[in-house]
C-alpha positions as CSV (number, residue, x, y, z in Angstrom):
1,X,-127.4,7.0,39.9
2,X,-129.6,8.0,42.8
3,X,-132.0,5.2,42.0
4,X,-129.4,2.5,42.3
5,X,-130.6,-0.3,44.5
6,X,-134.2,0.7,44.4
7,X,-136.8,-1.9,43.5
8,X,-138.9,-1.5,40.4
9,X,-142.1,-0.5,42.2
10,X,-140.2,2.1,44.4
11,X,-138.6,3.5,41.3
12,X,-142.0,3.9,39.6
13,X,-143.4,5.7,42.6
14,X,-140.4,8.0,42.9
15,X,-140.8,9.0,39.2
16,X,-144.6,9.4,39.5
17,X,-144.4,13.2,39.1
18,X,-142.9,12.8,35.7
19,X,-146.0,11.2,34.4
20,X,-146.8,7.5,33.9
21,X,-145.5,7.3,30.4
22,X,-142.1,8.9,31.3
23,X,-141.9,6.8,34.4
24,X,-142.5,3.6,32.5
25,X,-139.8,4.7,29.9
26,X,-137.2,5.3,32.6
27,X,-138.2,2.2,34.5
28,X,-137.7,0.0,31.4
29,X,-134.1,1.3,31.1
30,X,-133.3,0.1,34.7
31,X,-134.6,-3.5,35.0
32,X,-134.2,-5.3,38.3
33,X,-131.0,-7.3,38.9
34,X,-131.7,-10.8,37.6
35,X,-132.4,-13.4,40.3
36,X,-131.4,-15.7,41.9
37,X,-128.0,-14.6,43.4
38,X,-126.9,-10.9,43.6
39,X,-123.1,-11.1,43.8
40,X,-123.5,-13.8,46.5
41,X,-122.7,-16.7,44.3
42,X,-122.3,-20.3,45.5
43,X,-118.7,-21.2,46.6
44,X,-119.7,-24.8,46.6
45,X,-122.6,-26.9,45.5
46,X,-124.7,-29.5,47.3
47,X,-125.1,-32.8,45.5
48,X,-128.2,-34.2,47.1
49,X,-131.7,-34.7,45.7
50,X,-133.7,-36.6,43.3
51,X,-135.1,-35.6,39.9
52,X,-138.7,-36.1,38.8
53,X,-139.5,-39.7,38.0
54,X,-139.8,-39.3,34.2
55,X,-136.7,-37.2,33.8
56,X,-134.8,-37.8,30.6
57,X,-131.0,-38.4,30.7
58,X,-129.2,-38.5,27.4
59,X,-126.1,-37.6,25.4
60,X,-125.8,-35.7,22.1
61,X,-123.8,-35.6,18.9
62,X,-124.0,-34.1,15.4
63,X,-123.8,-35.8,12.1
64,X,-120.7,-34.1,10.6
65,X,-118.9,-34.3,13.9
66,X,-119.2,-38.1,14.4
67,X,-120.5,-39.9,11.3
68,X,-117.6,-39.8,8.8
69,X,-118.6,-41.5,5.5
70,X,-118.3,-38.2,3.8
71,X,-118.5,-39.7,0.3
72,X,-120.2,-43.0,1.2
73,X,-122.6,-44.3,-1.5
74,X,-124.4,-41.3,-3.0
75,X,-124.0,-38.7,-0.3
76,X,-123.5,-35.1,-1.5
77,X,-121.0,-32.6,-0.3
78,X,-121.7,-30.4,2.7
79,X,-120.4,-26.9,3.3
80,X,-118.1,-28.4,6.0
81,X,-116.6,-30.9,3.5
82,X,-115.6,-27.8,1.4
83,X,-114.7,-25.5,4.3
84,X,-112.2,-28.1,5.6
85,X,-110.9,-29.0,2.1
86,X,-111.9,-32.7,2.4
87,X,-112.5,-33.1,-1.3
88,X,-109.5,-31.2,-2.4
89,X,-110.8,-27.6,-2.2
90,X,-108.5,-24.9,-0.7
91,X,-109.1,-24.8,3.1
92,X,-111.1,-21.8,4.3
93,X,-108.9,-19.3,6.2
94,X,-111.2,-19.6,9.1
95,X,-110.3,-23.2,9.7
96,X,-108.0,-23.1,12.7
97,X,-106.9,-26.7,12.7
98,X,-106.2,-26.7,8.9
99,X,-105.7,-30.1,7.5
100,X,-108.1,-31.8,9.9
101,X,-111.5,-32.9,8.6
102,X,-114.6,-34.8,9.5
103,X,-114.1,-37.2,6.6
104,X,-114.0,-40.1,9.0
105,X,-114.5,-38.4,12.4
106,X,-115.7,-41.1,14.8
107,X,-116.7,-43.4,11.9
108,X,-120.2,-43.6,13.4
109,X,-121.6,-44.2,9.9
110,X,-120.0,-47.7,10.1
111,X,-120.3,-48.1,13.9
112,X,-123.8,-47.0,14.8
113,X,-124.5,-50.3,16.6
114,X,-121.5,-49.9,18.8
115,X,-122.6,-46.3,19.6
116,X,-126.0,-47.6,20.7
117,X,-124.3,-50.3,22.7
118,X,-122.3,-47.6,24.4
119,X,-125.4,-45.6,25.2
120,X,-127.1,-48.7,26.7
121,X,-124.1,-49.5,28.9
122,X,-124.1,-46.0,30.2
123,X,-127.7,-46.4,31.3
124,X,-129.0,-43.5,29.1
125,X,-132.6,-43.4,27.9
126,X,-132.2,-40.8,25.1
127,X,-129.9,-40.0,22.3
128,X,-129.9,-36.7,20.5
129,X,-128.4,-36.9,17.0
130,X,-128.8,-34.9,13.8
131,X,-129.6,-36.0,10.2
132,X,-127.2,-35.0,7.5
133,X,-129.2,-33.1,4.8
134,X,-126.8,-34.0,1.9
135,X,-126.9,-37.7,3.0
136,X,-130.6,-37.8,2.2
137,X,-130.8,-35.2,-0.6
138,X,-127.3,-35.1,-2.2
139,X,-128.1,-32.0,-4.3
140,X,-130.1,-30.2,-1.6
141,X,-133.6,-30.4,-3.1
142,X,-135.8,-33.3,-4.3
143,X,-135.9,-31.8,-7.8
144,X,-132.1,-31.5,-8.0
145,X,-131.6,-34.9,-6.6
146,X,-133.7,-36.6,-9.3
147,X,-136.9,-36.6,-7.4
148,X,-135.7,-39.4,-5.1
149,X,-134.3,-39.6,-1.6
150,X,-131.0,-41.5,-1.1
151,X,-131.8,-45.1,-0.2
152,X,-128.5,-45.6,1.6
153,X,-129.1,-42.5,3.6
154,X,-132.6,-43.7,4.6
155,X,-131.2,-47.1,5.5
156,X,-128.6,-45.6,7.7
157,X,-131.0,-43.5,9.8
158,X,-133.6,-46.2,9.9
159,X,-131.1,-48.7,11.2
160,X,-129.9,-46.2,13.9
161,X,-133.5,-45.3,15.0
162,X,-134.5,-49.0,15.1
163,X,-131.4,-50.0,17.0
164,X,-132.0,-47.2,19.6
165,X,-135.6,-48.3,20.1
166,X,-134.6,-51.9,20.3
167,X,-132.5,-51.0,23.4
168,X,-135.1,-48.7,25.0
169,X,-133.4,-45.5,24.0
170,X,-135.5,-42.6,22.7
171,X,-134.3,-40.7,19.7
172,X,-134.3,-36.9,19.8
173,X,-133.6,-35.8,16.2
174,X,-132.1,-32.5,15.1
175,X,-132.9,-31.8,11.4
176,X,-130.1,-29.3,10.9
177,X,-126.8,-29.2,12.7
178,X,-124.8,-27.0,10.4
179,X,-124.0,-29.3,7.4
180,X,-125.9,-27.5,4.6
181,X,-125.6,-29.2,1.2
182,X,-122.9,-27.4,-0.8
183,X,-125.3,-27.6,-3.8
184,X,-127.3,-24.8,-2.1
185,X,-124.3,-22.4,-1.9
186,X,-122.6,-20.8,-4.8
187,X,-118.9,-20.6,-3.7
188,X,-116.7,-18.9,-6.3
189,X,-113.7,-19.0,-4.0
190,X,-113.4,-22.8,-4.0
191,X,-114.9,-23.3,-7.5
192,X,-118.2,-24.8,-6.3
193,X,-120.9,-23.2,-8.4
194,X,-124.6,-23.8,-7.5
195,X,-126.8,-24.7,-10.5
196,X,-129.6,-22.5,-9.1
197,X,-127.3,-19.7,-7.9
198,X,-128.2,-20.5,-4.3
199,X,-126.7,-18.2,-1.5
200,X,-127.1,-20.6,1.4
201,X,-128.8,-19.1,4.5
202,X,-128.7,-15.7,2.8
203,X,-131.1,-17.0,0.2
204,X,-134.8,-16.3,0.6
205,X,-135.6,-19.6,-1.0
206,X,-133.9,-21.6,1.7
207,X,-136.7,-21.7,4.2
208,X,-138.9,-23.6,1.7
209,X,-136.0,-25.9,0.8
210,X,-135.5,-26.7,4.4
211,X,-139.2,-27.4,4.9
212,X,-139.0,-29.9,2.0
213,X,-136.1,-31.7,3.6
214,X,-138.0,-31.7,6.9
215,X,-141.0,-33.2,5.1
216,X,-138.7,-36.1,3.9
217,X,-137.6,-36.7,7.4
218,X,-141.0,-36.5,9.0
219,X,-142.4,-38.9,6.4
220,X,-139.6,-41.4,6.7
221,X,-138.9,-41.5,10.4
222,X,-141.8,-39.8,12.2
223,X,-143.6,-43.1,12.9
224,X,-140.8,-43.8,15.4
225,X,-139.3,-40.3,16.2
226,X,-141.5,-38.3,18.5
227,X,-139.2,-35.5,19.5
228,X,-137.9,-33.1,16.8
229,X,-135.6,-30.1,16.8
230,X,-135.6,-28.1,13.6
231,X,-132.3,-26.2,13.9
232,X,-129.3,-26.4,16.2
233,X,-128.1,-23.0,17.5
234,X,-129.2,-20.6,14.7
235,X,-127.3,-17.9,16.5
236,X,-124.1,-19.8,16.0
237,X,-124.4,-20.6,12.3
238,X,-125.8,-17.2,11.6
239,X,-122.9,-15.3,13.3
240,X,-119.9,-17.7,13.3
241,X,-121.1,-19.2,10.0
242,X,-121.3,-15.9,8.2
243,X,-118.6,-13.8,9.8
244,X,-116.2,-16.1,11.6
245,X,-114.6,-19.5,11.8
246,X,-117.5,-21.7,10.8
247,X,-118.7,-22.8,7.4
248,X,-119.3,-21.2,5.0
249,X,-118.0,-17.7,6.1
250,X,-117.1,-16.8,2.5
251,X,-116.1,-13.4,3.7
252,X,-112.9,-14.9,5.1
253,X,-111.6,-14.9,1.5
254,X,-112.3,-11.2,1.0
255,X,-109.0,-10.1,2.5
256,X,-108.6,-7.1,0.2
257,X,-111.6,-5.4,1.8
258,X,-110.9,-6.5,5.4
259,X,-112.6,-9.9,5.5
260,X,-115.8,-10.3,7.5
261,X,-115.5,-7.0,9.3
262,X,-114.5,-4.8,6.4
263,X,-116.1,-3.1,3.4
264,X,-119.1,-0.8,3.1
265,X,-121.5,-3.6,4.2
266,X,-119.6,-5.8,6.7
267,X,-120.8,-9.3,6.9
268,X,-120.6,-9.2,10.7
269,X,-123.1,-6.4,10.8
270,X,-125.4,-7.3,7.9
271,X,-125.3,-10.9,6.7
272,X,-125.5,-12.4,10.2
273,X,-129.0,-10.9,10.7
274,X,-130.2,-12.0,7.2
275,X,-129.0,-15.5,7.9
276,X,-130.7,-15.5,11.3
277,X,-133.9,-14.2,9.7
278,X,-134.0,-17.0,7.1
279,X,-133.2,-19.6,9.8
280,X,-136.3,-18.4,11.8
281,X,-138.5,-18.7,8.7
282,X,-137.1,-22.1,8.0
283,X,-138.1,-23.2,11.5
284,X,-141.5,-21.6,11.1
285,X,-142.2,-23.4,7.8
286,X,-141.0,-26.8,9.1
287,X,-143.1,-26.4,12.3
288,X,-146.2,-25.4,10.4
289,X,-145.8,-28.4,8.0
290,X,-145.3,-30.8,10.9
291,X,-148.3,-29.6,12.8
292,X,-150.6,-29.6,9.8
293,X,-149.5,-32.9,8.3
294,X,-147.9,-35.2,10.9
295,X,-148.3,-34.2,14.5
296,X,-151.8,-35.6,15.1
297,X,-151.1,-39.0,13.4
298,X,-147.6,-39.4,14.7
299,X,-148.1,-38.0,18.1
300,X,-144.8,-36.0,18.3
301,X,-143.5,-32.6,19.4
302,X,-141.3,-30.1,17.8
303,X,-138.9,-27.4,19.0
304,X,-135.6,-25.6,18.1
305,X,-132.3,-25.8,20.1
306,X,-131.2,-22.2,21.0
307,X,-128.0,-21.3,22.7
308,X,-126.8,-18.4,24.8
309,X,-124.3,-17.4,27.5
310,X,-125.9,-16.2,30.7
311,X,-125.1,-12.5,30.8
312,X,-124.6,-11.3,34.3
313,X,-124.4,-7.6,35.2
314,X,-120.9,-6.7,36.3
315,X,-122.3,-4.4,39.0
316,X,-125.5,-3.1,40.6
317,X,-125.3,0.0,38.4
318,X,-128.6,0.3,36.4
319,X,-126.5,0.9,33.3
320,X,-124.8,-2.5,33.7
321,X,-128.0,-4.2,34.5
322,X,-129.6,-2.8,31.4
323,X,-126.5,-3.7,29.3
324,X,-126.8,-7.4,30.5
325,X,-130.5,-7.4,29.5
326,X,-129.5,-6.1,26.0
327,X,-126.9,-8.8,25.7
328,X,-129.5,-11.4,26.5
329,X,-131.8,-10.0,23.9
330,X,-129.1,-9.8,21.2
331,X,-128.3,-13.5,21.6
332,X,-131.1,-15.5,23.2
333,X,-134.0,-13.1,22.6
334,X,-133.0,-12.7,18.9
335,X,-134.6,-16.1,18.3
336,X,-136.6,-16.8,21.5
337,X,-138.8,-13.7,21.2
338,X,-139.9,-14.4,17.6
339,X,-140.8,-18.0,18.3
340,X,-142.8,-16.8,21.2
341,X,-144.4,-13.6,20.0
342,X,-143.7,-13.4,16.3
343,X,-141.6,-10.2,16.9
344,X,-138.0,-9.3,17.3
345,X,-136.9,-7.8,20.6
346,X,-137.7,-4.1,20.6
347,X,-134.1,-3.2,21.5
348,X,-132.9,-4.9,18.4
349,X,-135.4,-3.2,16.2
350,X,-134.5,0.2,17.6
351,X,-130.7,-0.3,17.3
352,X,-130.5,-2.1,13.9
353,X,-133.0,-0.3,11.9
354,X,-132.8,-1.4,8.2
355,X,-130.1,-4.0,9.0
356,X,-132.8,-6.2,10.6
357,X,-135.2,-7.8,8.2
358,X,-138.9,-7.7,9.0
359,X,-141.6,-10.4,9.2
360,X,-144.8,-10.2,7.2
361,X,-148.1,-10.7,9.1
362,X,-148.3,-14.3,7.9
363,X,-144.7,-15.0,8.9
364,X,-145.2,-13.5,12.3
365,X,-148.3,-15.7,12.8
366,X,-146.3,-18.8,11.8
367,X,-143.5,-18.0,14.2
368,X,-145.6,-17.1,17.3
369,X,-145.9,-20.2,19.5
370,X,-143.9,-22.3,17.1
371,X,-142.4,-24.6,19.7
372,X,-143.9,-27.3,21.9
373,X,-140.9,-27.2,24.3
374,X,-138.0,-24.9,24.9
375,X,-134.6,-26.4,24.2
376,X,-131.5,-24.6,25.4
377,X,-127.8,-25.4,24.9
378,X,-126.1,-23.7,27.8
379,X,-122.4,-23.9,28.7
380,X,-121.2,-20.8,30.4
381,X,-121.7,-17.2,31.5
382,X,-120.1,-13.8,31.1
383,X,-120.1,-10.5,33.0
384,X,-121.4,-7.4,31.2
385,X,-120.7,-3.7,31.4
386,X,-122.3,-0.9,29.5
387,X,-120.2,0.2,26.5
388,X,-122.2,2.6,24.3
389,X,-121.3,3.0,20.6
390,X,-120.5,6.5,19.4
391,X,-122.6,8.9,17.3
392,X,-120.6,7.9,14.2
393,X,-121.3,4.1,14.6
394,X,-122.1,2.8,11.2
395,X,-121.5,6.1,9.5
396,X,-119.0,6.5,6.6
397,X,-115.6,6.9,8.2
398,X,-116.9,5.9,11.6
399,X,-116.9,2.7,13.6
400,X,-118.1,-0.2,11.3
401,X,-121.3,-2.0,12.4
402,X,-120.6,-5.2,14.2
403,X,-123.0,-7.7,15.8
404,X,-120.7,-7.8,18.8
405,X,-121.0,-4.0,19.4
406,X,-124.7,-3.7,18.6
407,X,-125.8,-4.4,22.1
408,X,-123.9,-1.3,23.5
409,X,-122.2,-3.6,25.9
410,X,-118.8,-5.2,26.7
411,X,-118.5,-8.8,27.9
412,X,-115.7,-10.5,29.8
413,X,-114.7,-13.4,32.0
414,X,-113.3,-12.9,35.5
415,X,-109.9,-14.7,35.8
416,X,-111.2,-16.7,38.8
417,X,-113.7,-18.7,36.8
418,X,-112.2,-22.1,35.8
419,X,-111.3,-22.3,32.1
420,X,-111.6,-25.3,29.9
421,X,-109.5,-26.0,26.8
422,X,-112.0,-23.9,24.8
423,X,-111.3,-20.2,25.3
424,X,-115.1,-19.4,25.2
425,X,-116.0,-21.9,28.0
426,X,-115.6,-21.2,31.7
427,X,-117.3,-23.2,34.5
428,X,-120.1,-21.1,35.9
429,X,-122.8,-23.5,37.3
430,X,-125.0,-20.8,38.8
431,X,-125.4,-19.4,35.3
432,X,-127.4,-22.4,34.2
433,X,-129.9,-21.9,37.1
434,X,-130.3,-18.2,36.2
435,X,-130.8,-19.0,32.6
436,X,-133.5,-21.5,33.3
437,X,-135.3,-19.1,35.6
438,X,-135.0,-16.4,33.0
439,X,-136.6,-18.7,30.3
440,X,-139.4,-19.6,32.6
441,X,-140.2,-16.0,33.6
442,X,-139.7,-14.5,30.1
443,X,-141.2,-17.2,27.8
444,X,-143.3,-19.5,30.1
445,X,-142.7,-22.7,28.1
446,X,-144.6,-25.9,29.1
447,X,-141.4,-27.9,29.1
448,X,-137.7,-27.1,29.1
449,X,-134.8,-29.4,27.9
450,X,-131.1,-28.7,28.4
451,X,-130.1,-30.1,25.0
452,X,-126.3,-29.5,25.4
453,X,-124.0,-28.9,28.3
454,X,-120.4,-30.0,28.6
455,X,-116.7,-29.4,29.2
456,X,-113.7,-29.3,26.8
457,X,-110.2,-30.8,27.5
458,X,-107.1,-30.9,25.4
459,X,-106.1,-34.5,25.9
460,X,-103.7,-36.0,23.3
461,X,-104.1,-39.7,24.2
462,X,-106.1,-42.0,26.5
463,X,-103.6,-41.8,29.3
464,X,-104.3,-38.1,29.5
465,X,-108.0,-38.3,28.8
466,X,-109.0,-41.4,30.9
467,X,-109.4,-39.5,34.2
468,X,-111.2,-36.1,33.8
469,X,-112.0,-34.7,37.3
470,X,-112.7,-31.2,35.9
471,X,-115.4,-32.5,33.6
472,X,-116.9,-34.5,36.5
473,X,-117.1,-31.5,38.8
474,X,-118.4,-29.3,35.9
475,X,-121.3,-31.7,35.2
476,X,-122.0,-32.4,38.9
477,X,-122.2,-28.7,39.7
478,X,-124.3,-27.8,36.7
479,X,-126.8,-30.6,37.3
480,X,-127.0,-29.5,41.0
481,X,-128.0,-26.0,39.9
482,X,-130.4,-27.5,37.4
483,X,-132.2,-29.4,40.2
484,X,-132.4,-26.2,42.2
485,X,-134.0,-24.5,39.2
486,X,-136.6,-27.3,39.2
487,X,-137.3,-27.5,42.9
488,X,-136.8,-23.8,44.0
489,X,-137.7,-21.8,40.9
490,X,-140.4,-24.1,39.5
491,X,-138.8,-24.4,36.1
492,X,-140.3,-27.4,34.2
493,X,-137.0,-29.0,33.1
494,X,-137.8,-32.4,31.7
495,X,-134.4,-33.6,30.4
496,X,-130.7,-33.1,30.1
497,X,-128.3,-34.1,27.3
498,X,-124.5,-34.1,28.0
499,X,-122.3,-32.9,25.2
500,X,-121.0,-35.1,24.0
501,X,-121.3,-38.9,23.9
502,X,-117.9,-39.1,22.0
503,X,-114.9,-37.0,21.5
504,X,-115.4,-35.7,17.9
505,X,-114.5,-33.2,15.2
506,X,-114.9,-29.9,17.0
507,X,-115.6,-27.7,14.0
508,X,-112.8,-25.2,13.2
509,X,-110.8,-26.6,16.1
510,X,-110.6,-30.1,14.5
511,X,-109.6,-32.8,17.0
512,X,-107.8,-30.4,19.4
513,X,-110.8,-29.9,21.8
514,X,-112.4,-33.0,23.4
515,X,-116.0,-32.8,24.8
516,X,-116.7,-36.5,25.0
517,X,-117.7,-38.7,27.9
518,X,-115.9,-41.3,25.8
519,X,-112.3,-40.9,24.4
520,X,-112.0,-41.8,20.7
521,X,-108.5,-42.8,19.4
522,X,-108.5,-41.0,16.1
523,X,-105.1,-42.7,15.2
524,X,-106.7,-46.2,15.0
525,X,-108.6,-47.4,11.9
526,X,-111.7,-48.3,13.9
527,X,-111.6,-45.2,16.1
528,X,-111.3,-47.2,19.3
529,X,-113.5,-46.0,22.1
530,X,-112.6,-45.9,25.9
531,X,-115.0,-44.4,28.5
532,X,-113.6,-41.7,30.7
533,X,-114.2,-41.5,34.5
534,X,-116.9,-38.8,33.8
535,X,-118.9,-41.4,31.8
536,X,-118.9,-43.6,34.9
537,X,-120.1,-40.7,37.1
538,X,-122.8,-39.8,34.5
539,X,-124.0,-43.4,34.4
540,X,-124.5,-43.3,38.2
541,X,-126.4,-40.0,37.8
542,X,-128.6,-41.4,35.0
543,X,-129.4,-44.8,36.5
544,X,-130.1,-43.4,40.0
545,X,-132.0,-40.3,38.7
546,X,-130.4,-38.4,41.6
547,X,-127.5,-36.1,42.1
548,X,-124.1,-37.8,42.6
549,X,-121.3,-36.2,44.5
550,X,-118.3,-35.8,42.2
551,X,-115.4,-36.4,44.6
552,X,-115.7,-40.2,44.9
553,X,-115.1,-40.3,41.1
554,X,-112.9,-37.2,40.7
555,X,-110.6,-38.1,43.5
556,X,-111.1,-41.8,44.0
557,X,-109.5,-42.9,40.7
558,X,-105.9,-42.4,39.6
559,X,-105.0,-41.5,36.1
560,X,-102.8,-44.6,35.8
561,X,-105.6,-46.9,37.0
562,X,-108.2,-45.2,34.7
563,X,-106.0,-45.6,31.7
564,X,-106.2,-49.4,32.1
565,X,-109.9,-49.5,31.1
566,X,-110.7,-51.8,28.2
567,X,-111.9,-50.5,24.9
568,X,-115.5,-50.7,23.9
569,X,-114.3,-53.0,21.1
570,X,-112.8,-55.5,23.5
571,X,-116.0,-55.6,25.5
572,X,-118.3,-56.0,22.6
573,X,-116.1,-58.6,21.0
574,X,-116.0,-60.7,24.2
575,X,-112.2,-60.3,24.5
576,X,-112.1,-60.9,28.2
577,X,-109.3,-61.8,30.5
578,X,-111.4,-64.5,32.2
579,X,-115.1,-65.5,32.2
580,X,-117.4,-63.9,34.8
581,X,-117.3,-66.9,37.2
582,X,-113.5,-66.5,37.4
583,X,-113.5,-62.8,38.0
584,X,-114.0,-61.9,41.6
585,X,-114.8,-58.3,40.8
586,X,-117.8,-59.2,38.7
587,X,-121.2,-59.8,40.1
588,X,-124.4,-61.2,38.6
589,X,-124.8,-63.2,35.4
590,X,-123.4,-60.7,33.0
591,X,-120.3,-62.2,31.3
592,X,-118.8,-58.9,30.3
593,X,-116.2,-56.6,31.7
594,X,-117.7,-53.4,32.9
595,X,-117.0,-50.2,30.8
596,X,-115.6,-48.6,33.9
597,X,-113.5,-51.6,35.1
598,X,-110.0,-50.4,35.9
599,X,-108.6,-53.8,37.0
600,X,-106.2,-56.0,35.0
601,X,-107.6,-56.9,31.6
602,X,-105.6,-59.2,29.3
603,X,-105.9,-58.3,25.7
604,X,-106.5,-61.5,23.7
605,X,-106.7,-61.8,19.9
606,X,-109.9,-63.9,20.3
607,X,-112.8,-64.4,22.6
608,X,-112.2,-66.3,25.9
609,X,-115.8,-67.2,26.3
610,X,-115.1,-70.8,25.5
611,X,-113.8,-71.0,29.1
612,X,-117.4,-70.9,30.3
613,X,-118.4,-74.0,28.3
614,X,-119.1,-77.0,30.6
615,X,-118.0,-79.7,28.1
616,X,-114.8,-77.9,27.4
617,X,-114.0,-77.6,31.1
618,X,-114.6,-81.4,31.7
619,X,-112.5,-82.3,28.7
620,X,-109.8,-79.9,29.9
621,X,-109.9,-81.5,33.4
622,X,-109.3,-85.0,32.1
623,X,-106.6,-83.7,29.7
624,X,-104.8,-82.1,32.5
625,X,-105.1,-85.3,34.6
626,X,-103.6,-87.3,31.7
627,X,-100.8,-84.9,31.3
628,X,-100.1,-85.1,35.0
629,X,-100.1,-88.8,34.9
630,X,-97.6,-88.9,32.0
631,X,-95.4,-86.5,33.9
632,X,-95.5,-88.5,37.1
633,X,-95.0,-91.8,35.2
634,X,-92.1,-90.4,33.3
635,X,-90.3,-89.5,36.5
636,X,-91.1,-92.9,38.1
637,X,-89.7,-94.7,35.0
638,X,-86.6,-92.7,35.2
639,X,-86.2,-93.6,38.9
640,X,-86.7,-97.3,38.2
641,X,-84.1,-97.2,35.4
642,X,-81.6,-95.6,37.7
643,X,-82.2,-98.2,40.4
644,X,-81.8,-101.0,37.9
645,X,-78.5,-99.6,36.6
646,X,-77.3,-99.2,40.1
647,X,-78.2,-102.9,40.9
648,X,-76.4,-104.1,37.8
649,X,-73.4,-102.0,38.7
650,X,-73.1,-103.6,42.2
651,X,-73.3,-107.1,40.8
652,X,-70.6,-106.4,38.3
653,X,-68.4,-105.0,40.9
654,X,-68.6,-108.3,42.8
655,X,-67.6,-110.4,39.8
656,X,-63.9,-111.0,39.0
657,X,-64.6,-111.2,35.3
658,X,-66.6,-108.0,35.2
659,X,-65.3,-105.3,33.0
660,X,-65.3,-101.7,34.3
661,X,-68.7,-100.1,33.7
662,X,-68.8,-97.0,31.4
663,X,-69.3,-93.8,33.3
664,X,-72.5,-92.9,31.4
């Protein structure tokens, strides 16, 4: 307590009498408060400044969340098809939005060209998407899939990659974004037996199977794809996928022993670490394969997309600072340390003991330095206080082991932090800057990419979704802090990917949480797409490569006006109210309504482009003249007839023999 507020060097000197070894030991338990900001957090953010000239702006999606086509051609089942009950299986108890599935999702499997057209119209230069493992290898491995790769799967991804490159958009490809082939998981609870008795990510054979799948992808697409990510968020699919609300989480069925947190060997305290261990080995094997077989000839780079909250000490107390450091190690360090040094964080090794698997010397060598760039998915932050486990932690009759308690810390959100529609997501822009600085100082990567960052809303229709000022402010403030990390902290950030291009199937939450820059109407057969105001703001950011103030977009458009935007389908089909030369709000030669146009748009059942044809216009002019002449002549003839009748009537009135003229 007496050393609170002292710097690291001063603390070491003060403890010098205790001996260097003891001083170092105590010093390590009281790390410095992480910089920048020490409880003096920004109340507002400055939106001025330009990014480096080659900075990459993109958007991201994941195969199961957007593709649909769950049973197209020869695609195999994924664990998410089964988890959600798509093919008739009982729905896993962890599925919050039971009854909703990714069977169709955004239907990107049939609309990939429309998605690329959307990316192009948003001015983005990169697209991060994932490859569905069971779409290429329906039964998980080449041997089980008859020794051949699915032709329809290859065709789909080849078409997508070629379409992106055709429009100047660089593909960033994730090999695994959580849709493991069901054939690699024996699931007795839903009746899906695995011929090889596979245990999914708990199986020691899976790293080699993943490397085989990666080999298929490198061989098929590596001549055009130069940026690879092996796995997306291994922390998430290790923890939530084996002890929570993500697939497969088979422990959710074990209600009689307390589910994922019960029994003598709780999944939340054991299986999560084994799954994470095998995920790291899968990454290591795939990276070794790529570097030895493809990197030189294809000229590409490879990494892994990690995720983590930024964990901020709740006070200046050394115990809270140390607790925040442990929280970082148990989430980010769990994976970042092995891919940097080949070792798990020391704090994890000490706390977990036999619950944490070990690396062989060869495995450690494969892991160390196994990334060419550091990819981070970063959304939010939490405050941390020390909360030590008791002496009976993990003992029979004591507190059961749990990953969430292993860090001897307690995390929480302050009420003042703005909350999204996702309970886990609060807006904390300064957390991104602190995270980026931490990555630079701890792991010293040559390049850093923010591969996911976004905001969730709960809109139920386009009128509610069209104008999204909270998302605009979130993205504007986070990118402002990202630029400060580049300019002031020297972090080599090279690119940023907004999550997500489209509203999509948000895992266990189904369609109740929307992260998209683009609203997707899931009630329509074609999954109609409308851009939100945030997409218009993001386009300005990407095309100018400079920070864009949020308020002209957040406050300058009404919800009613934003809801009058045309669908992407109308624009791509040419269903315009008028051609460009007749629309005063259009400039240039582009005969297309802008995605962000909020003016009057007449919905027509066919293209109105014929109005721009010169011959048609000339013919229409003469046709109108003829009709005008007929109309004028008809009126003139009527007048002449009336005059003639009047003249006859007068003559008859002057004749004594004339009979009275009929009234008509």
